C-alpha positions in Angstrom: 22.8 16.5 5.6 23.1 20.1 4.5 20.5 22.3 3.0 22.1 21.7 -0.4 21.6 17.9 0.1 18.0 18.4 1.1 17.3 20.6 -2.0 18.9 18.0 -4.3 16.8 15.3 -2.7 13.6 17.2 -3.0 14.2 17.7 -6.7 14.9 14.0 -7.4 12.1 12.6 -5.2 8.4 12.6 -6.0 6.8 13.9 -2.8 3.2 13.1 -2.2 1.2 16.3 -2.1 -1.9 16.8 0.0 -1.2 14.2 2.7 -3.8 14.8 5.4 -2.3 12.6 8.1 -5.2 10.2 8.4 -5.4 6.5 7.6 -8.1 5.8 5.1 -9.2 2.3 6.1 -11.8 2.0 3.3 -9.1 2.5 0.7 -6.8 0.0 2.3 -9.6 -2.6 2.4 -10.4 -2.0 -1.2 -6.8 -2.5 -2.1 -6.5 -5.7 -0.1 -9.8 -7.2 -1.2 -8.5 -9.1 -4.2 -5.7 -10.7 -2.1 -8.3 -11.8 0.5 -10.4 -13.4 -2.3 -7.4 -15.2 -3.7 -6.4 -16.5 -0.3 -9.9 -17.6 0.5 -10.2 -19.4 -2.8 -6.8 -21.2 -2.3 -7.8 -22.2 1.2 -11.1 -23.6 0.0 -9.5 -25.6 -2.7 -6.9 -27.0 -0.3 -9.7 -28.0 2.1 -11.6 -29.6 -0.8 -8.6 -31.8 -1.6 -8.6 -33.3 2.0 
């Protein structure tokens, strides 16, 4: 890619500003919590049907 291609790509792509290079585990767990609750509920209902 040339510099012109990179400049065009930068103008069309929404770059994330302020990335600090760290993984924020608490935010990841907060985002996944509803999925864990749904999976636990589904597993409990399936075990109850046995």
